[in-house]
SEPA-315122 format. One record per residue (C-alpha): x, y, z; chain; residue in one letter. Coordinates in nm, 3 decimals, padded with zeros to 5 digits. Example, Ala and Ser with C-alpha at 12.3 -4.5 7.8 and 13.67 -1.06 7.14 Angstrom:
BEGIN
<rec <01.230, -00.450, 00.780>, A, a>
<rec <01.367, -00.106, 00.714>, A, s>
***
This chain:
BEGIN
<rec <08.534, 06.734, 02.031>, A, m>
<rec <08.307, 06.637, 02.329>, A, k>
<rec <08.161, 06.861, 02.598>, A, f>
<rec <08.026, 06.685, 02.904>, A, k>
<rec <07.921, 06.995, 03.094>, A, n>
<rec <07.616, 07.072, 02.880>, A, l>
<rec <07.416, 06.761, 02.981>, A, p>
<rec <07.510, 06.834, 03.341>, A, q>
<rec <07.377, 07.185, 03.291>, A, l>
<rec <07.048, 07.046, 03.162>, A, c>
<rec <07.021, 06.826, 03.467>, A, a>
<rec <07.083, 07.126, 03.690>, A, r>
<rec <06.806, 07.313, 03.516>, A, l>
<rec <06.557, 07.036, 03.578>, A, v>
<rec <06.654, 07.030, 03.948>, A, v>
<rec <06.615, 07.409, 03.957>, A, f>
<rec <06.268, 07.412, 03.811>, A, v>
<rec <06.154, 07.122, 04.027>, A, v>
<rec <06.293, 07.320, 04.318>, A, g>
<rec <06.067, 07.609, 04.224>, A, l>
<rec <05.773, 07.367, 04.228>, A, h>
<rec <05.873, 07.250, 04.580>, A, s>
<rec <05.895, 07.610, 04.704>, A, n>
<rec <05.549, 07.681, 04.576>, A, t>
<rec <05.415, 07.368, 04.743>, A, a>
<rec <05.587, 07.467, 05.065>, A, y>
<rec <05.433, 07.814, 05.060>, A, s>
<rec <05.090, 07.662, 05.005>, A, a>
<rec <05.125, 07.477, 05.336>, A, q>
<rec <05.219, 07.788, 05.526>, A, n>
<rec <04.961, 07.953, 05.752>, A, s>
<rec <04.921, 08.332, 05.769>, A, p>
<rec <05.030, 08.329, 06.135>, A, a>
<rec <05.371, 08.491, 06.084>, A, s>
<rec <05.224, 08.743, 05.840>, A, i>
<rec <04.957, 08.819, 06.100>, A, s>
<rec <05.212, 08.895, 06.369>, A, q>
<rec <05.402, 09.136, 06.143>, A, m>
<rec <05.086, 09.316, 06.031>, A, v>
<rec <04.939, 09.326, 06.381>, A, q>
<rec <05.248, 09.490, 06.522>, A, m>
<rec <05.257, 09.747, 06.241>, A, n>
<rec <04.897, 09.866, 06.256>, A, i>
<rec <04.894, 09.916, 06.631>, A, q>
<rec <05.102, 10.235, 06.608>, A, e>
<rec <05.040, 10.330, 06.246>, A, h>
<rec <05.005, 10.712, 06.216>, A, p>
<rec <04.693, 10.688, 06.001>, A, q>
<rec <04.510, 10.474, 06.255>, A, l>
<rec <04.631, 10.685, 06.545>, A, r>
<rec <04.481, 10.989, 06.373>, A, a>
<rec <04.152, 10.806, 06.318>, A, l>
<rec <04.144, 10.696, 06.683>, A, k>
<rec <04.184, 11.062, 06.782>, A, a>
<rec <03.889, 11.146, 06.555>, A, d>
<rec <03.687, 10.874, 06.732>, A, l>
<rec <03.771, 11.008, 07.074>, A, r>
<rec <03.675, 11.356, 06.954>, A, s>
<rec <03.343, 11.225, 06.821>, A, a>
<rec <03.281, 11.046, 07.149>, A, n>
<rec <03.344, 11.366, 07.340>, A, a>
<rec <03.102, 11.545, 07.106>, A, q>
<rec <02.830, 11.297, 07.210>, A, v>
<rec <02.891, 11.373, 07.575>, A, r>
<rec <02.896, 11.744, 07.506>, A, a>
<rec <02.570, 11.735, 07.308>, A, a>
<rec <02.398, 11.548, 07.591>, A, n>
<rec <02.455, 11.833, 07.832>, A, q>
<rec <02.176, 12.078, 07.911>, A, a>
<rec <02.113, 12.330, 07.634>, A, t>
<rec <02.053, 12.629, 07.860>, A, f>
<rec <02.220, 12.713, 08.190>, A, n>
<rec <02.030, 12.892, 08.468>, A, p>
<rec <02.095, 13.264, 08.522>, A, e>
<rec <02.139, 13.429, 08.855>, A, l>
<rec <01.999, 13.782, 08.891>, A, e>
<rec <02.096, 14.032, 09.160>, A, l>
<rec <01.921, 14.367, 09.187>, A, d>
<rec <01.984, 14.658, 09.420>, A, y>
<rec <01.825, 15.001, 09.412>, A, e>
<rec <01.860, 15.276, 09.667>, A, e>
<rec <01.631, 15.578, 09.659>, A, t>
<rec <01.410, 15.694, 09.941>, A, d>
<rec <01.343, 15.325, 09.982>, A, i>
<rec <01.610, 15.057, 09.961>, A, e>
<rec <01.518, 14.772, 09.727>, A, t>
<rec <01.707, 14.442, 09.713>, A, k>
<rec <01.623, 14.120, 09.531>, A, s>
<rec <01.782, 13.798, 09.414>, A, v>
<rec <01.641, 13.578, 09.146>, A, g>
<rec <01.704, 13.287, 08.914>, A, i>
<rec <01.602, 13.241, 08.552>, A, r>
<rec <01.589, 12.923, 08.347>, A, q>
<rec <01.515, 12.886, 07.979>, A, t>
<rec <01.332, 12.565, 07.901>, A, l>
<rec <01.434, 12.342, 07.610>, A, d>
<rec <01.082, 12.332, 07.477>, A, w>
<rec <01.185, 12.198, 07.137>, A, g>
<rec <01.424, 11.929, 07.278>, A, d>
<rec <01.741, 12.068, 07.117>, A, q>
<rec <01.940, 11.857, 07.359>, A, r>
<rec <01.788, 11.534, 07.227>, A, g>
<rec <01.836, 11.636, 06.863>, A, s>
<rec <02.197, 11.740, 06.913>, A, r>
<rec <02.274, 11.420, 07.099>, A, t>
<rec <02.123, 11.210, 06.824>, A, a>
<rec <02.319, 11.404, 06.560>, A, a>
<rec <02.643, 11.364, 06.756>, A, a>
<rec <02.573, 10.990, 06.792>, A, q>
<rec <02.530, 10.967, 06.414>, A, a>
<rec <02.865, 11.142, 06.369>, A, q>
<rec <03.027, 10.895, 06.606>, A, f>
<rec <02.876, 10.603, 06.412>, A, n>
<rec <03.008, 10.749, 06.089>, A, r>
<rec <03.357, 10.791, 06.239>, A, a>
<rec <03.344, 10.434, 06.375>, A, k>
<rec <03.254, 10.289, 06.036>, A, a>
<rec <03.524, 10.500, 05.875>, A, g>
<rec <03.779, 10.365, 06.118>, A, y>
<rec <03.687, 10.003, 06.046>, A, e>
<rec <03.699, 10.075, 05.671>, A, q>
<rec <04.042, 10.236, 05.706>, A, a>
<rec <04.174, 09.933, 05.893>, A, v>
<rec <04.068, 09.704, 05.611>, A, q>
<rec <04.220, 09.936, 05.352>, A, a>
<rec <04.549, 09.950, 05.542>, A, l>
<rec <04.558, 09.571, 05.581>, A, l>
<rec <04.494, 09.534, 05.210>, A, k>
<rec <04.773, 09.778, 05.118>, A, e>
<rec <05.021, 09.603, 05.345>, A, q>
<rec <04.941, 09.257, 05.215>, A, l>
<rec <04.943, 09.381, 04.852>, A, s>
<rec <05.292, 09.530, 04.905>, A, r>
<rec <05.413, 09.206, 05.064>, A, i>
<rec <05.278, 09.011, 04.766>, A, a>
<rec <05.448, 09.246, 04.524>, A, e>
<rec <05.778, 09.209, 04.711>, A, y>
<rec <05.758, 08.830, 04.734>, A, q>
<rec <05.678, 08.809, 04.365>, A, t>
<rec <05.966, 09.037, 04.274>, A, s>
<rec <06.205, 08.824, 04.483>, A, q>
<rec <06.098, 08.500, 04.315>, A, e>
<rec <06.119, 08.660, 03.970>, A, l>
<rec <06.466, 08.788, 04.062>, A, k>
<rec <06.571, 08.437, 04.169>, A, q>
<rec <06.440, 08.300, 03.841>, A, l>
<rec <06.617, 08.572, 03.642>, A, a>
<rec <06.946, 08.515, 03.826>, A, d>
<rec <06.940, 08.143, 03.751>, A, e>
<rec <06.839, 08.210, 03.394>, A, k>
<rec <07.129, 08.451, 03.349>, A, l>
<rec <07.370, 08.195, 03.492>, A, k>
<rec <07.241, 07.926, 03.260>, A, l>
<rec <07.256, 08.156, 02.959>, A, m>
<rec <07.614, 08.249, 03.041>, A, l>
<rec <07.718, 07.889, 03.056>, A, e>
<rec <07.535, 07.815, 02.733>, A, f>
<rec <07.707, 08.113, 02.572>, A, k>
<rec <08.046, 07.983, 02.682>, A, q>
<rec <07.968, 07.632, 02.557>, A, v>
<rec <07.840, 07.766, 02.225>, A, s>
<rec <08.161, 07.964, 02.172>, A, e>
<rec <08.372, 07.655, 02.226>, A, r>
<rec <08.151, 07.450, 02.000>, A, r>
<rec <08.166, 07.721, 01.733>, A, f>
<rec <08.544, 07.715, 01.747>, A, e>
<rec <08.532, 07.338, 01.712>, A, a>
<rec <08.302, 07.364, 01.413>, A, g>
<rec <08.003, 07.196, 01.586>, A, d>
<rec <07.791, 07.513, 01.581>, A, l>
<rec <07.717, 07.752, 01.296>, A, n>
<rec <07.734, 08.128, 01.309>, A, q>
<rec <07.355, 08.173, 01.324>, A, v>
<rec <07.324, 07.949, 01.634>, A, e>
<rec <07.621, 08.119, 01.798>, A, r>
<rec <07.469, 08.464, 01.740>, A, n>
<rec <07.131, 08.352, 01.874>, A, l>
<rec <07.294, 08.223, 02.190>, A, t>
<rec <07.482, 08.553, 02.239>, A, q>
<rec <07.162, 08.752, 02.180>, A, l>
<rec <06.979, 08.534, 02.428>, A, s>
<rec <07.246, 08.601, 02.685>, A, y>
<rec <07.231, 08.979, 02.623>, A, s>
<rec <06.855, 08.969, 02.662>, A, q>
<rec <06.886, 08.782, 02.989>, A, a>
<rec <07.127, 09.052, 03.116>, A, v>
<rec <06.876, 09.326, 03.037>, A, m>
<rec <06.586, 09.130, 03.187>, A, e>
<rec <06.781, 09.071, 03.506>, A, q>
<rec <06.865, 09.442, 03.540>, A, a>
<rec <06.499, 09.534, 03.499>, A, n>
<rec <06.384, 09.270, 03.747>, A, i>
<rec <06.646, 09.373, 03.999>, A, d>
<rec <06.525, 09.731, 03.974>, A, a>
<rec <06.166, 09.614, 04.030>, A, n>
<rec <06.275, 09.415, 04.334>, A, a>
<rec <06.446, 09.718, 04.487>, A, i>
<rec <06.139, 09.932, 04.418>, A, e>
<rec <05.912, 09.673, 04.577>, A, a>
<rec <06.135, 09.664, 04.887>, A, r>
<rec <06.132, 10.044, 04.920>, A, e>
<rec <05.753, 10.053, 04.873>, A, a>
<rec <05.724, 09.801, 05.157>, A, l>
<rec <05.950, 10.002, 05.386>, A, s>
<rec <05.712, 10.300, 05.356>, A, v>
<rec <05.439, 10.098, 05.529>, A, l>
<rec <05.656, 09.912, 05.777>, A, f>
<rec <05.885, 10.108, 06.007>, A, s>
<rec <06.101, 09.800, 06.068>, A, q>
<rec <06.133, 09.513, 05.820>, A, l>
<rec <06.278, 09.178, 05.918>, A, p>
<rec <06.571, 09.045, 05.717>, A, k>
<rec <06.353, 08.768, 05.584>, A, e>
<rec <05.989, 08.845, 05.533>, A, l>
<rec <05.739, 08.566, 05.605>, A, p>
<rec <05.588, 08.410, 05.297>, A, r>
<rec <05.229, 08.460, 05.202>, A, l>
<rec <05.019, 08.147, 05.193>, A, p>
<rec <04.877, 08.024, 04.866>, A, v>
<rec <04.568, 07.888, 05.039>, A, q>
<rec <04.303, 08.160, 05.029>, A, l>
<rec <03.942, 08.167, 05.146>, A, p>
<rec <03.684, 08.072, 04.883>, A, p>
<rec <03.513, 08.369, 04.709>, A, p>
<rec <03.166, 08.304, 04.842>, A, e>
<rec <02.888, 08.558, 04.874>, A, l>
<rec <02.612, 08.544, 05.129>, A, k>
<rec <02.269, 08.430, 05.013>, A, s>
<rec <02.110, 08.751, 05.138>, A, d>
<rec <02.357, 08.980, 04.971>, A, l>
<rec <02.164, 09.303, 05.037>, A, t>
<rec <02.148, 09.243, 05.412>, A, k>
<rec <02.514, 09.142, 05.418>, A, f>
<rec <02.625, 09.453, 05.232>, A, i>
<rec <02.428, 09.674, 05.470>, A, q>
<rec <02.652, 09.550, 05.755>, A, q>
<rec <02.975, 09.649, 05.582>, A, l>
<rec <03.163, 09.951, 05.720>, A, p>
<rec <03.148, 10.135, 05.385>, A, s>
<rec <02.769, 10.109, 05.377>, A, v>
<rec <02.722, 10.172, 05.749>, A, r>
<rec <02.918, 10.494, 05.697>, A, q>
<rec <02.660, 10.603, 05.438>, A, k>
<rec <02.374, 10.500, 05.662>, A, i>
<rec <02.523, 10.710, 05.942>, A, a>
<rec <02.547, 11.007, 05.707>, A, e>
<rec <02.175, 10.970, 05.630>, A, i>
<rec <02.099, 10.951, 05.999>, A, d>
<rec <02.309, 11.259, 06.064>, A, l>
<rec <02.122, 11.454, 05.796>, A, a>
<rec <01.789, 11.334, 05.935>, A, r>
<rec <01.885, 11.440, 06.289>, A, q>
<rec <02.000, 11.774, 06.155>, A, t>
<rec <01.650, 11.832, 06.018>, A, v>
<rec <01.508, 11.755, 06.364>, A, k>
<rec <01.757, 11.991, 06.521>, A, l>
<rec <01.660, 12.276, 06.288>, A, r>
<rec <01.293, 12.214, 06.374>, A, k>
<rec <01.369, 12.214, 06.743>, A, s>
<rec <01.545, 12.549, 06.702>, A, e>
<rec <01.214, 12.693, 06.580>, A, k>
<rec <01.051, 12.626, 06.915>, A, a>
<rec <00.946, 12.919, 07.133>, A, w>
<rec <01.159, 12.828, 07.432>, A, n>
<rec <01.010, 13.010, 07.732>, A, p>
<rec <01.219, 13.153, 08.018>, A, t>
<rec <01.084, 13.128, 08.370>, A, i>
<rec <01.224, 13.345, 08.648>, A, g>
<rec <01.175, 13.352, 09.026>, A, l>
<rec <01.294, 13.631, 09.255>, A, s>
<rec <01.274, 13.729, 09.619>, A, a>
<rec <01.382, 14.039, 09.807>, A, g>
<rec <01.276, 14.337, 10.014>, A, t>
<rec <01.151, 14.684, 09.939>, A, e>
<rec <01.207, 14.885, 10.248>, A, g>
<rec <01.053, 14.677, 10.520>, A, e>
<rec <00.826, 14.486, 10.281>, A, e>
<rec <00.908, 14.141, 10.143>, A, d>
<rec <00.898, 14.093, 09.765>, A, l>
<rec <00.833, 13.772, 09.569>, A, v>
<rec <00.829, 13.780, 09.193>, A, g>
<rec <00.754, 13.540, 08.908>, A, v>
<rec <00.859, 13.617, 08.552>, A, n>
<rec <00.779, 13.448, 08.221>, A, l>
<rec <00.919, 13.551, 07.885>, A, s>
<rec <00.850, 13.389, 07.549>, A, i>
<rec <01.051, 13.468, 07.236>, A, p>
<rec <00.838, 13.565, 06.935>, A, l>
<rec <00.981, 13.400, 06.626>, A, n>
<rec <00.803, 13.645, 06.396>, A, i>
<rec <01.071, 13.833, 06.206>, A, r>
<rec <01.267, 13.512, 06.165>, A, n>
<rec <01.073, 13.185, 06.184>, A, s>
<rec <01.381, 12.973, 06.094>, A, y>
<rec <01.182, 12.798, 05.822>, A, s>
<rec <01.460, 12.849, 05.568>, A, a>
<rec <01.702, 12.654, 05.788>, A, e>
<rec <01.458, 12.365, 05.805>, A, v>
<rec <01.405, 12.370, 05.430>, A, e>
<rec <01.783, 12.369, 05.367>, A, a>
<rec <01.828, 12.074, 05.605>, A, a>
<rec <01.549, 11.881, 05.432>, A, n>
<rec <01.703, 11.935, 05.090>, A, e>
<rec <02.044, 11.825, 05.223>, A, s>
<rec <01.879, 11.508, 05.358>, A, l>
<rec <01.735, 11.433, 05.012>, A, v>
<rec <02.079, 11.485, 04.853>, A, a>
<rec <02.254, 11.262, 05.106>, A, v>
<rec <01.995, 10.986, 05.060>, A, e>
<rec <02.029, 10.989, 04.685>, A, q>
<rec <02.409, 10.981, 04.697>, A, r>
<rec <02.389, 10.696, 04.948>, A, a>
<rec <02.165, 10.498, 04.711>, A, h>
<rec <02.419, 10.547, 04.430>, A, i>
<rec <02.706, 10.446, 04.660>, A, a>
<rec <02.519, 10.135, 04.768>, A, f>
<rec <02.468, 10.023, 04.408>, A, r>
<rec <02.833, 10.094, 04.327>, A, e>
<rec <02.954, 09.898, 04.629>, A, i>
<rec <02.729, 09.608, 04.544>, A, r>
<rec <02.849, 09.608, 04.183>, A, a>
<rec <03.218, 09.624, 04.291>, A, q>
<rec <03.176, 09.337, 04.531>, A, i>
<rec <03.008, 09.117, 04.268>, A, i>
<rec <03.260, 09.204, 03.992>, A, s>
<rec <03.559, 09.155, 04.222>, A, t>
<rec <03.411, 08.826, 04.338>, A, n>
<rec <03.389, 08.710, 03.972>, A, e>
<rec <03.745, 08.820, 03.904>, A, r>
<rec <03.858, 08.634, 04.219>, A, y>
<rec <03.681, 08.317, 04.098>, A, k>
<rec <03.833, 08.345, 03.751>, A, a>
<rec <04.189, 08.395, 03.879>, A, l>
<rec <04.153, 08.122, 04.138>, A, l>
<rec <04.035, 07.881, 03.867>, A, h>
<rec <04.325, 07.988, 03.642>, A, a>
<rec <04.575, 07.940, 03.925>, A, w>
<rec <04.440, 07.598, 04.012>, A, q>
<rec <04.447, 07.501, 03.649>, A, n>
<rec <04.806, 07.619, 03.620>, A, w>
<rec <04.900, 07.417, 03.928>, A, q>
<rec <04.730, 07.102, 03.805>, A, d>
<rec <04.834, 07.115, 03.439>, A, k>
<rec <05.075, 07.383, 03.324>, A, s>
<rec <05.326, 07.352, 03.610>, A, r>
<rec <05.363, 06.977, 03.565>, A, n>
<rec <05.360, 07.020, 03.191>, A, s>
<rec <05.662, 07.253, 03.214>, A, v>
<rec <05.853, 07.003, 03.426>, A, d>
<rec <05.770, 06.721, 03.183>, A, q>
<rec <05.868, 06.940, 02.890>, A, q>
<rec <06.209, 07.004, 03.042>, A, l>
<rec <06.272, 06.640, 03.103>, A, r>
<rec <06.161, 06.552, 02.752>, A, l>
<rec <06.380, 06.827, 02.600>, A, l>
<rec <06.678, 06.690, 02.784>, A, k>
<rec <06.624, 06.339, 02.646>, A, k>
<rec <06.564, 06.472, 02.294>, A, m>
<rec <06.882, 06.678, 02.305>, A, w>
<rec <07.085, 06.389, 02.439>, A, q>
<rec <06.980, 06.161, 02.152>, A, v>
<rec <07.024, 06.442, 01.896>, A, g>
<rec <06.657, 06.484, 01.799>, A, d>
<rec <06.675, 06.862, 01.847>, A, i>
<rec <06.955, 07.105, 01.792>, A, s>
<rec <07.119, 07.314, 02.064>, A, t>
<rec <06.949, 07.622, 01.927>, A, t>
<rec <06.603, 07.465, 01.947>, A, d>
<rec <06.679, 07.339, 02.294>, A, y>
<rec <06.785, 07.690, 02.402>, A, l>
<rec <06.469, 07.852, 02.261>, A, l>
<rec <06.239, 07.599, 02.423>, A, q>
<rec <06.432, 07.632, 02.747>, A, l>
<rec <06.365, 08.005, 02.750>, A, k>
<rec <05.996, 07.941, 02.680>, A, q>
<rec <05.978, 07.703, 02.974>, A, a>
<rec <06.135, 07.960, 03.207>, A, l>
<rec <05.898, 08.229, 03.082>, A, e>
<rec <05.609, 07.996, 03.157>, A, t>
<rec <05.738, 07.965, 03.513>, A, k>
<rec <05.754, 08.342, 03.538>, A, a>
<rec <05.396, 08.364, 03.412>, A, t>
<rec <05.287, 08.128, 03.692>, A, g>
<rec <05.455, 08.346, 03.953>, A, i>
<rec <05.288, 08.660, 03.815>, A, e>
<rec <04.952, 08.479, 03.800>, A, l>
<rec <04.980, 08.395, 04.168>, A, r>
<rec <05.050, 08.760, 04.245>, A, n>
<rec <04.737, 08.864, 04.053>, A, q>
<rec <04.540, 08.611, 04.257>, A, l>
<rec <04.673, 08.755, 04.578>, A, w>
<rec <04.594, 09.109, 04.475>, A, q>
<rec <04.232, 09.041, 04.383>, A, v>
<rec <04.185, 08.817, 04.692>, A, a>
<rec <04.302, 09.094, 04.924>, A, f>
<rec <04.085, 09.348, 04.743>, A, e>
<rec <03.780, 09.126, 04.778>, A, w>
<rec <03.842, 09.048, 05.146>, A, m>
<rec <03.890, 09.419, 05.211>, A, s>
<rec <03.558, 09.498, 05.043>, A, m>
<rec <03.369, 09.242, 05.253>, A, v>
<rec <03.567, 09.336, 05.566>, A, s>
<rec <03.717, 08.993, 05.639>, A, t>
<rec <04.089, 09.058, 05.619>, A, l>
<rec <04.123, 09.075, 05.996>, A, d>
<rec <03.935, 08.745, 06.028>, A, d>
<rec <04.157, 08.577, 05.770>, A, w>
<rec <04.469, 08.705, 05.943>, A, l>
<rec <04.317, 08.622, 06.282>, A, n>
<rec <04.413, 08.957, 06.429>, A, i>
<rec <04.226, 09.177, 06.674>, A, q>
<rec <04.128, 09.531, 06.586>, A, i>
<rec <04.123, 09.764, 06.883>, A, e>
<rec <03.751, 09.778, 06.978>, A, t>
<rec <03.754, 09.967, 07.310>, A, e>
<rec <03.715, 10.311, 07.151>, A, i>
<rec <03.476, 10.168, 06.887>, A, l>
<rec <03.226, 10.062, 07.149>, A, n>
<rec <03.231, 10.385, 07.347>, A, k>
<rec <02.945, 10.625, 07.304>, A, s>
<rec <02.870, 10.768, 07.645>, A, e>
<rec <02.547, 10.964, 07.674>, A, t>
<rec <02.531, 11.008, 08.046>, A, k>
***
């Protein structure tokens, strides 16, 4: 008894796998332009960034507030009526002898710089999360497509094996193996479908509106290169600049506490009449910081500065180590992906064509063909997952070195970042 549909099925499988190769090649030629548009539109009104922008505006207002005069003048009016009527008007002004205004302004500026660096860091983190979710979704869709085709192939193989078993061309062991393979494909497809739904829902959390067809991520990624002067480069990153601003804030707080120790004098001038006589008065008062010299506040601020500096040193070393380790992982995965593209992917296609010829001439049994077919499809799935791992580590690395916006060619709102009015 002859069955012509099985060779046709093999031919379809080869076309299917080659088609996967073509899709991968097509995605490698894509630019991130369409991805950029979707991400750009989403981050403009993202609640997290809107909250951080409000924090920036608040910090900017604090700079303006701190730059105002520390002490306002005081108006004095005096009237006394006895045998002689006495009237006077005067003005008093406390002098900022210790320059509290300058110290507070510098501290507020440090707070603004910290908020600015935090905003830039949050943008990179949000971009990374969005791209990572897109990569997870795209991977789940391609794995779902592979699982659907695998299930369809396994069903047809199962039907062919049952007919061949009835005709006596297939033994019971081979028939059972085919049925088990089909059952396994059903379970795998259900699991992959669930993962695809979960990836879609996770993506919808970040994007208020999702297009029916998401743009594909490009395979071409920037090379994982580190600057020659790594220390200087790291110092310019938002995560490190945030720590530097915290040190500056602690240092300015020490200066502020010292300025609060100053004996700020108050000068007063008055003029009036006492009866028919004119009066002119000058008054000078100086606070005596004797019972409380405010030395404890200065000491506390100094110790806080030491603590902040030490934590910043630890954070710098950790950031440096994370960038270097992530860069090495990026290189390793990029090498693995390129190796898979150059060798494994073509080897799988060649293996499928060779299996077809061997089956047609009877060099391998249907069971062996089925098992090796499953192995080839699993190898394809491994390639898809490897590409996802490459995307994930690439986005993590670009987020660390603050280049995701450059790679996507999008503009981060900079108007509020550059504001720090000290008029």
